[in-house]
Gaussian input, Z-matrix of N, CA and C with variables (Angstrom, degrees):
# hf/3-21g

backbone

0 1
 N
 C     1     B1
 C     2     B2     1     A1
 N     3     B3     2     A2     1     D1
 C     4     B4     3     A3     2     D2
 C     5     B5     4     A4     3     D3
 N     6     B6     5     A5     4     D4
 C     7     B7     6     A6     5     D5
 C     8     B8     7     A7     6     D6
 N     9     B9     8     A8     7     D7
 C    10    B10     9     A9     8     D8
 C    11    B11    10    A10     9     D9
 N    12    B12    11    A11    10    D10
 C    13    B13    12    A12    11    D11
 C    14    B14    13    A13    12    D12
 N    15    B15    14    A14    13    D13
 C    16    B16    15    A15    14    D14
 C    17    B17    16    A16    15    D15
 N    18    B18    17    A17    16    D16
 C    19    B19    18    A18    17    D17
 C    20    B20    19    A19    18    D18
 N    21    B21    20    A20    19    D19
 C    22    B22    21    A21    20    D20
 C    23    B23    22    A22    21    D21
 N    24    B24    23    A23    22    D22
 C    25    B25    24    A24    23    D23
 C    26    B26    25    A25    24    D24
 N    27    B27    26    A26    25    D25
 C    28    B28    27    A27    26    D26
 C    29    B29    28    A28    27    D27
 N    30    B30    29    A29    28    D28
 C    31    B31    30    A30    29    D29
 C    32    B32    31    A31    30    D30
 N    33    B33    32    A32    31    D31
 C    34    B34    33    A33    32    D32
 C    35    B35    34    A34    33    D33
 N    36    B36    35    A35    34    D34
 C    37    B37    36    A36    35    D35
 C    38    B38    37    A37    36    D36
 N    39    B39    38    A38    37    D37
 C    40    B40    39    A39    38    D38
 C    41    B41    40    A40    39    D39
 N    42    B42    41    A41    40    D40
 C    43    B43    42    A42    41    D41
 C    44    B44    43    A43    42    D42
 N    45    B45    44    A44    43    D43
 C    46    B46    45    A45    44    D44
 C    47    B47    46    A46    45    D45
 N    48    B48    47    A47    46    D46
 C    49    B49    48    A48    47    D47
 C    50    B50    49    A49    48    D48
 N    51    B51    50    A50    49    D49
 C    52    B52    51    A51    50    D50
 C    53    B53    52    A52    51    D51
 N    54    B54    53    A53    52    D52
 C    55    B55    54    A54    53    D53
 C    56    B56    55    A55    54    D54
 N    57    B57    56    A56    55    D55
 C    58    B58    57    A57    56    D56
 C    59    B59    58    A58    57    D57
 N    60    B60    59    A59    58    D58
 C    61    B61    60    A60    59    D59
 C    62    B62    61    A61    60    D60
 N    63    B63    62    A62    61    D61
 C    64    B64    63    A63    62    D62
 C    65    B65    64    A64    63    D63
 N    66    B66    65    A65    64    D64
 C    67    B67    66    A66    65    D65
 C    68    B68    67    A67    66    D66
 N    69    B69    68    A68    67    D67
 C    70    B70    69    A69    68    D68
 C    71    B71    70    A70    69    D69
 N    72    B72    71    A71    70    D70
 C    73    B73    72    A72    71    D71
 C    74    B74    73    A73    72    D72
 N    75    B75    74    A74    73    D73
 C    76    B76    75    A75    74    D74
 C    77    B77    76    A76    75    D75
 N    78    B78    77    A77    76    D76
 C    79    B79    78    A78    77    D77
 C    80    B80    79    A79    78    D78
 N    81    B81    80    A80    79    D79
 C    82    B82    81    A81    80    D80
 C    83    B83    82    A82    81    D81
 N    84    B84    83    A83    82    D82
 C    85    B85    84    A84    83    D83
 C    86    B86    85    A85    84    D84
 N    87    B87    86    A86    85    D85
 C    88    B88    87    A87    86    D86
 C    89    B89    88    A88    87    D87
 N    90    B90    89    A89    88    D88
 C    91    B91    90    A90    89    D89
 C    92    B92    91    A91    90    D90
 N    93    B93    92    A92    91    D91
 C    94    B94    93    A93    92    D92
 C    95    B95    94    A94    93    D93
 N    96    B96    95    A95    94    D94
 C    97    B97    96    A96    95    D95
 C    98    B98    97    A97    96    D96
 N    99    B99    98    A98    97    D97
 C   100   B100    99    A99    98    D98
 C   101   B101   100   A100    99    D99
 N   102   B102   101   A101   100   D100
 C   103   B103   102   A102   101   D101
 C   104   B104   103   A103   102   D102
 N   105   B105   104   A104   103   D103
 C   106   B106   105   A105   104   D104
 C   107   B107   106   A106   105   D105
 N   108   B108   107   A107   106   D106
 C   109   B109   108   A108   107   D107
 C   110   B110   109   A109   108   D108
 N   111   B111   110   A110   109   D109
 C   112   B112   111   A111   110   D110
 C   113   B113   112   A112   111   D111
 N   114   B114   113   A113   112   D112
 C   115   B115   114   A114   113   D113
 C   116   B116   115   A115   114   D114
 N   117   B117   116   A116   115   D115
 C   118   B118   117   A117   116   D116
 C   119   B119   118   A118   117   D117
 N   120   B120   119   A119   118   D118
 C   121   B121   120   A120   119   D119
 C   122   B122   121   A121   120   D120
 N   123   B123   122   A122   121   D121
 C   124   B124   123   A123   122   D122
 C   125   B125   124   A124   123   D123
 N   126   B126   125   A125   124   D124
 C   127   B127   126   A126   125   D125
 C   128   B128   127   A127   126   D126
 N   129   B129   128   A128   127   D127
 C   130   B130   129   A129   128   D128
 C   131   B131   130   A130   129   D129
 N   132   B132   131   A131   130   D130
 C   133   B133   132   A132   131   D131
 C   134   B134   133   A133   132   D132
 N   135   B135   134   A134   133   D133
 C   136   B136   135   A135   134   D134
 C   137   B137   136   A136   135   D135
 N   138   B138   137   A137   136   D136
 C   139   B139   138   A138   137   D137
 C   140   B140   139   A139   138   D138
 N   141   B141   140   A140   139   D139
 C   142   B142   141   A141   140   D140
 C   143   B143   142   A142   141   D141
 N   144   B144   143   A143   142   D142
 C   145   B145   144   A144   143   D143
 C   146   B146   145   A145   144   D144
 N   147   B147   146   A146   145   D145
 C   148   B148   147   A147   146   D146
 C   149   B149   148   A148   147   D147
 N   150   B150   149   A149   148   D148
 C   151   B151   150   A150   149   D149
 C   152   B152   151   A151   150   D150
 N   153   B153   152   A152   151   D151
 C   154   B154   153   A153   152   D152
 C   155   B155   154   A154   153   D153
 N   156   B156   155   A155   154   D154
 C   157   B157   156   A156   155   D155
 C   158   B158   157   A157   156   D156
 N   159   B159   158   A158   157   D157
 C   160   B160   159   A159   158   D158
 C   161   B161   160   A160   159   D159
 N   162   B162   161   A161   160   D160
 C   163   B163   162   A162   161   D161
 C   164   B164   163   A163   162   D162
 N   165   B165   164   A164   163   D163
 C   166   B166   165   A165   164   D164
 C   167   B167   166   A166   165   D165
 N   168   B168   167   A167   166   D166
 C   169   B169   168   A168   167   D167
 C   170   B170   169   A169   168   D168
 N   171   B171   170   A170   169   D169
 C   172   B172   171   A171   170   D170
 C   173   B173   172   A172   171   D171
 N   174   B174   173   A173   172   D172
 C   175   B175   174   A174   173   D173
 C   176   B176   175   A175   174   D174
 N   177   B177   176   A176   175   D175
 C   178   B178   177   A177   176   D176
 C   179   B179   178   A178   177   D177
 N   180   B180   179   A179   178   D178
 C   181   B181   180   A180   179   D179
 C   182   B182   181   A181   180   D180
 N   183   B183   182   A182   181   D181
 C   184   B184   183   A183   182   D182
 C   185   B185   184   A184   183   D183
 N   186   B186   185   A185   184   D184
 C   187   B187   186   A186   185   D185
 C   188   B188   187   A187   186   D186
 N   189   B189   188   A188   187   D187
 C   190   B190   189   A189   188   D188
 C   191   B191   190   A190   189   D189
 N   192   B192   191   A191   190   D190
 C   193   B193   192   A192   191   D191
 C   194   B194   193   A193   192   D192
 N   195   B195   194   A194   193   D193
 C   196   B196   195   A195   194   D194
 C   197   B197   196   A196   195   D195
 N   198   B198   197   A197   196   D196
 C   199   B199   198   A198   197   D197
 C   200   B200   199   A199   198   D198
 N   201   B201   200   A200   199   D199
 C   202   B202   201   A201   200   D200
 C   203   B203   202   A202   201   D201
 N   204   B204   203   A203   202   D202
 C   205   B205   204   A204   203   D203
 C   206   B206   205   A205   204   D204
 N   207   B207   206   A206   205   D205
 C   208   B208   207   A207   206   D206
 C   209   B209   208   A208   207   D207
 N   210   B210   209   A209   208   D208
 C   211   B211   210   A210   209   D209
 C   212   B212   211   A211   210   D210
 N   213   B213   212   A212   211   D211
 C   214   B214   213   A213   212   D212
 C   215   B215   214   A214   213   D213
 N   216   B216   215   A215   214   D214
 C   217   B217   216   A216   215   D215
 C   218   B218   217   A217   216   D216
 N   219   B219   218   A218   217   D217
 C   220   B220   219   A219   218   D218
 C   221   B221   220   A220   219   D219
 N   222   B222   221   A221   220   D220
 C   223   B223   222   A222   221   D221
 C   224   B224   223   A223   222   D222
 N   225   B225   224   A224   223   D223
 C   226   B226   225   A225   224   D224
 C   227   B227   226   A226   225   D225
 N   228   B228   227   A227   226   D226
 C   229   B229   228   A228   227   D227
 C   230   B230   229   A229   228   D228
 N   231   B231   230   A230   229   D229
 C   232   B232   231   A231   230   D230
 C   233   B233   232   A232   231   D231
 N   234   B234   233   A233   232   D232
 C   235   B235   234   A234   233   D233
 C   236   B236   235   A235   234   D234
 N   237   B237   236   A236   235   D235
 C   238   B238   237   A237   236   D236
 C   239   B239   238   A238   237   D237
 N   240   B240   239   A239   238   D238
 C   241   B241   240   A240   239   D239
 C   242   B242   241   A241   240   D240
 N   243   B243   242   A242   241   D241
 C   244   B244   243   A243   242   D242
 C   245   B245   244   A244   243   D243

   B1=1.4382
   B2=1.5241
   B3=1.3107
   B4=1.4536
   B5=1.5117
   B6=1.3129
   B7=1.4549
   B8=1.5175
   B9=1.3146
   B10=1.4637
   B11=1.5260
   B12=1.3269
   B13=1.4680
   B14=1.5312
   B15=1.3219
   B16=1.4742
   B17=1.5282
   B18=1.3327
   B19=1.4614
   B20=1.5218
   B21=1.3309
   B22=1.4639
   B23=1.5252
   B24=1.3194
   B25=1.4685
   B26=1.5201
   B27=1.3312
   B28=1.4682
   B29=1.5278
   B30=1.3299
   B31=1.4709
   B32=1.5245
   B33=1.3108
   B34=1.4647
   B35=1.5318
   B36=1.3171
   B37=1.4683
   B38=1.5300
   B39=1.3253
   B40=1.4641
   B41=1.5226
   B42=1.3107
   B43=1.4632
   B44=1.5335
   B45=1.3387
   B46=1.4655
   B47=1.5236
   B48=1.3345
   B49=1.4615
   B50=1.5252
   B51=1.3373
   B52=1.4605
   B53=1.5160
   B54=1.3175
   B55=1.4619
   B56=1.5256
   B57=1.3196
   B58=1.4598
   B59=1.5319
   B60=1.3183
   B61=1.4579
   B62=1.5225
   B63=1.3054
   B64=1.4623
   B65=1.5155
   B66=1.3270
   B67=1.4556
   B68=1.5226
   B69=1.3277
   B70=1.4637
   B71=1.5171
   B72=1.3181
   B73=1.4617
   B74=1.5219
   B75=1.3170
   B76=1.4577
   B77=1.5155
   B78=1.3120
   B79=1.4574
   B80=1.5221
   B81=1.3105
   B82=1.4617
   B83=1.5183
   B84=1.3019
   B85=1.4529
   B86=1.5207
   B87=1.2911
   B88=1.4590
   B89=1.5247
   B90=1.3295
   B91=1.4642
   B92=1.5254
   B93=1.3346
   B94=1.4576
   B95=1.5214
   B96=1.3158
   B97=1.4634
   B98=1.5216
   B99=1.3436
   B100=1.4560
   B101=1.5259
   B102=1.3077
   B103=1.4684
   B104=1.5270
   B105=1.3279
   B106=1.4618
   B107=1.5168
   B108=1.3208
   B109=1.4705
   B110=1.5161
   B111=1.3339
   B112=1.4530
   B113=1.5297
   B114=1.3145
   B115=1.4646
   B116=1.5287
   B117=1.3280
   B118=1.4678
   B119=1.5228
   B120=1.3231
   B121=1.4611
   B122=1.5274
   B123=1.3315
   B124=1.4691
   B125=1.5273
   B126=1.3156
   B127=1.4707
   B128=1.5206
   B129=1.3280
   B130=1.4635
   B131=1.5249
   B132=1.3190
   B133=1.4680
   B134=1.5214
   B135=1.3389
   B136=1.4708
   B137=1.5236
   B138=1.3457
   B139=1.4653
   B140=1.5076
   B141=1.3177
   B142=1.4649
   B143=1.5285
   B144=1.3213
   B145=1.4677
   B146=1.5260
   B147=1.3280
   B148=1.4632
   B149=1.5218
   B150=1.3173
   B151=1.4699
   B152=1.5368
   B153=1.3204
   B154=1.4682
   B155=1.5293
   B156=1.3291
   B157=1.4586
   B158=1.5170
   B159=1.3205
   B160=1.4686
   B161=1.5221
   B162=1.3271
   B163=1.4585
   B164=1.5254
   B165=1.3330
   B166=1.4702
   B167=1.5256
   B168=1.3373
   B169=1.4615
   B170=1.5197
   B171=1.3311
   B172=1.4606
   B173=1.5244
   B174=1.3206
   B175=1.4637
   B176=1.5266
   B177=1.3126
   B178=1.4631
   B179=1.5238
   B180=1.3175
   B181=1.4675
   B182=1.5175
   B183=1.3229
   B184=1.4607
   B185=1.5145
   B186=1.3169
   B187=1.4515
   B188=1.5150
   B189=1.3234
   B190=1.4572
   B191=1.5165
   B192=1.3133
   B193=1.4577
   B194=1.5267
   B195=1.3211
   B196=1.4650
   B197=1.5272
   B198=1.3259
   B199=1.4627
   B200=1.5326
   B201=1.3223
   B202=1.4661
   B203=1.5169
   B204=1.3194
   B205=1.4626
   B206=1.5264
   B207=1.3061
   B208=1.4518
   B209=1.5125
   B210=1.3074
   B211=1.4594
   B212=1.5110
   B213=1.3210
   B214=1.4626
   B215=1.5307
   B216=1.3349
   B217=1.4600
   B218=1.5287
   B219=1.3266
   B220=1.4641
   B221=1.5186
   B222=1.3414
   B223=1.4685
   B224=1.5295
   B225=1.3378
   B226=1.4702
   B227=1.5234
   B228=1.3210
   B229=1.4547
   B230=1.5185
   B231=1.3196
   B232=1.4599
   B233=1.5237
   B234=1.3183
   B235=1.4492
   B236=1.5211
   B237=1.3079
   B238=1.4444
   B239=1.5162
   B240=1.3110
   B241=1.4533
   B242=1.5095
   B243=1.2905
   B244=1.4693
   B245=1.5013
   A1=108.29
   A2=115.48
   A3=121.86
   A4=110.21
   A5=116.51
   A6=121.57
   A7=107.53
   A8=116.37
   A9=119.33
   A10=112.45
   A11=118.59
   A12=120.55
   A13=109.96
   A14=116.51
   A15=119.83
   A16=110.90
   A17=116.47
   A18=120.18
   A19=110.74
   A20=117.61
   A21=121.36
   A22=110.80
   A23=116.87
   A24=120.40
   A25=111.17
   A26=117.03
   A27=120.89
   A28=111.00
   A29=117.18
   A30=121.28
   A31=109.92
   A32=116.77
   A33=120.58
   A34=110.77
   A35=117.27
   A36=121.38
   A37=110.69
   A38=116.68
   A39=120.21
   A40=110.87
   A41=116.88
   A42=120.65
   A43=111.49
   A44=116.93
   A45=119.79
   A46=111.31
   A47=116.32
   A48=121.86
   A49=112.47
   A50=116.52
   A51=120.89
   A52=113.89
   A53=116.81
   A54=121.27
   A55=110.96
   A56=116.42
   A57=121.87
   A58=108.25
   A59=116.27
   A60=120.14
   A61=110.98
   A62=115.28
   A63=123.11
   A64=106.00
   A65=116.53
   A66=120.51
   A67=109.69
   A68=115.91
   A69=121.38
   A70=106.76
   A71=117.48
   A72=122.10
   A73=109.65
   A74=115.23
   A75=121.26
   A76=108.85
   A77=116.18
   A78=119.72
   A79=107.71
   A80=115.10
   A81=120.21
   A82=108.59
   A83=115.33
   A84=120.08
   A85=109.17
   A86=116.16
   A87=119.98
   A88=111.45
   A89=117.67
   A90=121.62
   A91=112.13
   A92=117.79
   A93=121.46
   A94=111.89
   A95=117.68
   A96=121.91
   A97=108.70
   A98=115.24
   A99=119.36
   A100=108.80
   A101=115.52
   A102=122.32
   A103=112.20
   A104=116.52
   A105=121.55
   A106=114.74
   A107=117.32
   A108=121.09
   A109=108.62
   A110=115.61
   A111=121.74
   A112=108.53
   A113=116.31
   A114=121.24
   A115=112.90
   A116=117.48
   A117=120.08
   A118=111.64
   A119=117.13
   A120=120.46
   A121=112.37
   A122=117.08
   A123=120.35
   A124=108.90
   A125=116.45
   A126=121.18
   A127=112.94
   A128=117.58
   A129=119.03
   A130=111.38
   A131=117.61
   A132=120.48
   A133=110.85
   A134=118.22
   A135=119.65
   A136=110.43
   A137=116.55
   A138=119.77
   A139=112.07
   A140=116.86
   A141=120.67
   A142=110.48
   A143=117.08
   A144=120.51
   A145=110.45
   A146=117.20
   A147=120.82
   A148=111.37
   A149=116.74
   A150=121.37
   A151=110.30
   A152=117.09
   A153=120.08
   A154=110.59
   A155=117.20
   A156=120.07
   A157=112.47
   A158=116.73
   A159=121.30
   A160=110.12
   A161=116.62
   A162=121.30
   A163=111.62
   A164=117.28
   A165=118.98
   A166=111.75
   A167=116.58
   A168=124.62
   A169=114.72
   A170=117.01
   A171=119.69
   A172=108.45
   A173=116.85
   A174=120.26
   A175=111.84
   A176=116.80
   A177=122.74
   A178=107.31
   A179=115.85
   A180=120.67
   A181=108.45
   A182=115.59
   A183=121.52
   A184=106.60
   A185=116.31
   A186=119.70
   A187=111.43
   A188=115.25
   A189=121.58
   A190=106.66
   A191=116.26
   A192=118.78
   A193=109.31
   A194=117.01
   A195=120.00
   A196=111.17
   A197=115.00
   A198=119.80
   A199=112.04
   A200=115.91
   A201=121.67
   A202=107.41
   A203=116.96
   A204=120.72
   A205=108.44
   A206=116.33
   A207=121.07
   A208=114.43
   A209=116.97
   A210=120.47
   A211=113.64
   A212=117.36
   A213=120.27
   A214=111.95
   A215=117.74
   A216=118.99
   A217=111.00
   A218=117.96
   A219=120.96
   A220=111.82
   A221=116.79
   A222=119.39
   A223=111.62
   A224=115.69
   A225=122.53
   A226=112.95
   A227=116.14
   A228=121.44
   A229=111.33
   A230=116.92
   A231=120.14
   A232=109.29
   A233=115.03
   A234=120.90
   A235=108.62
   A236=115.50
   A237=121.53
   A238=108.26
   A239=116.31
   A240=120.29
   A241=108.99
   A242=115.29
   A243=118.94
   A244=109.88
   D1=131.35
   D2=178.25
   D3=-91.83
   D4=142.66
   D5=167.23
   D6=-93.10
   D7=176.52
   D8=-176.25
   D9=-66.31
   D10=-32.03
   D11=179.20
   D12=-67.64
   D13=-45.68
   D14=179.72
   D15=-64.94
   D16=-39.82
   D17=178.79
   D18=-64.39
   D19=-41.68
   D20=179.29
   D21=-61.55
   D22=-41.82
   D23=178.33
   D24=-64.96
   D25=-40.02
   D26=179.56
   D27=-66.26
   D28=-41.69
   D29=178.10
   D30=-64.34
   D31=-43.94
   D32=179.41
   D33=-60.84
   D34=-45.43
   D35=179.92
   D36=-63.84
   D37=-42.42
   D38=178.55
   D39=-60.71
   D40=-42.88
   D41=179.14
   D42=-65.69
   D43=-36.77
   D44=175.69
   D45=-61.02
   D46=-31.78
   D47=-179.70
   D48=-88.69
   D49=2.56
   D50=178.65
   D51=80.64
   D52=19.16
   D53=-177.97
   D54=-98.98
   D55=148.47
   D56=171.92
   D57=-84.44
   D58=159.41
   D59=-178.89
   D60=-126.96
   D61=144.82
   D62=172.59
   D63=-121.23
   D64=126.04
   D65=-177.12
   D66=-120.79
   D67=126.09
   D68=174.64
   D69=-83.04
   D70=114.02
   D71=-178.18
   D72=-104.30
   D73=67.05
   D74=178.92
   D75=-105.69
   D76=140.66
   D77=172.09
   D78=-95.99
   D79=129.15
   D80=179.08
   D81=-139.99
   D82=103.24
   D83=177.30
   D84=-162.00
   D85=143.47
   D86=176.31
   D87=-67.05
   D88=-16.27
   D89=179.04
   D90=-65.34
   D91=-19.47
   D92=-179.85
   D93=-94.70
   D94=13.40
   D95=177.56
   D96=-109.89
   D97=130.84
   D98=-179.95
   D99=-148.35
   D100=134.52
   D101=178.96
   D102=53.95
   D103=38.53
   D104=177.93
   D105=77.42
   D106=4.63
   D107=179.65
   D108=-110.00
   D109=135.90
   D110=179.78
   D111=-97.90
   D112=113.68
   D113=-178.97
   D114=-94.97
   D115=13.47
   D116=178.01
   D117=-59.77
   D118=-25.45
   D119=-178.89
   D120=-109.87
   D121=23.98
   D122=173.01
   D123=-72.63
   D124=144.79
   D125=-175.06
   D126=-56.79
   D127=-40.64
   D128=-178.41
   D129=-68.73
   D130=-35.52
   D131=-178.96
   D132=-76.38
   D133=-44.03
   D134=178.43
   D135=-66.65
   D136=-34.78
   D137=176.98
   D138=-62.57
   D139=-39.67
   D140=177.93
   D141=-66.34
   D142=-40.80
   D143=178.07
   D144=-61.43
   D145=-43.11
   D146=177.82
   D147=-65.10
   D148=-38.50
   D149=177.76
   D150=-59.89
   D151=-42.58
   D152=178.36
   D153=-62.80
   D154=-40.55
   D155=178.36
   D156=-61.80
   D157=-40.89
   D158=177.43
   D159=-67.19
   D160=-40.70
   D161=-177.99
   D162=-61.55
   D163=-37.46
   D164=179.54
   D165=-89.03
   D166=8.99
   D167=169.64
   D168=68.39
   D169=37.69
   D170=171.96
   D171=-65.62
   D172=144.42
   D173=-178.15
   D174=-78.25
   D175=-39.08
   D176=177.18
   D177=-129.63
   D178=135.56
   D179=179.46
   D180=-118.46
   D181=122.77
   D182=175.36
   D183=-94.71
   D184=129.75
   D185=-175.04
   D186=-131.23
   D187=161.42
   D188=168.42
   D189=-93.47
   D190=134.66
   D191=177.68
   D192=-73.25
   D193=139.85
   D194=-179.17
   D195=-70.05
   D196=148.57
   D197=176.30
   D198=-129.59
   D199=5.90
   D200=176.87
   D201=-158.31
   D202=-172.15
   D203=177.84
   D204=-151.56
   D205=167.78
   D206=175.96
   D207=83.44
   D208=21.59
   D209=-178.51
   D210=-63.23
   D211=-46.85
   D212=-176.74
   D213=-61.47
   D214=-42.70
   D215=-179.49
   D216=-71.88
   D217=-35.35
   D218=-179.57
   D219=-65.76
   D220=-38.86
   D221=-179.52
   D222=-90.57
   D223=9.25
   D224=178.35
   D225=58.91
   D226=42.34
   D227=178.29
   D228=-95.45
   D229=-23.07
   D230=-178.26
   D231=-145.31
   D232=171.37
   D233=177.95
   D234=-117.50
   D235=147.84
   D236=178.70
   D237=-119.44
   D238=131.73
   D239=174.21
   D240=-97.96
   D241=139.01
   D242=-178.11
   D243=-123.83

């Protein structure tokens, strides 16, 4: 499993060699599961994963489509101001 630092280095090296890159931006961790619900495909979490892929300049990003929202606040990873 690659972390974002390793993926960024791999994308950079591929681009130096003139290669295109495809990055799977899926979140997979038990930390995103709470009360029997899997928030790996929440819109805010998948959006962040896609943002990281764009930030490290992947040419094509494969993503999971979101099927819920509010993952970060539900798992207490972030705060929302209202």
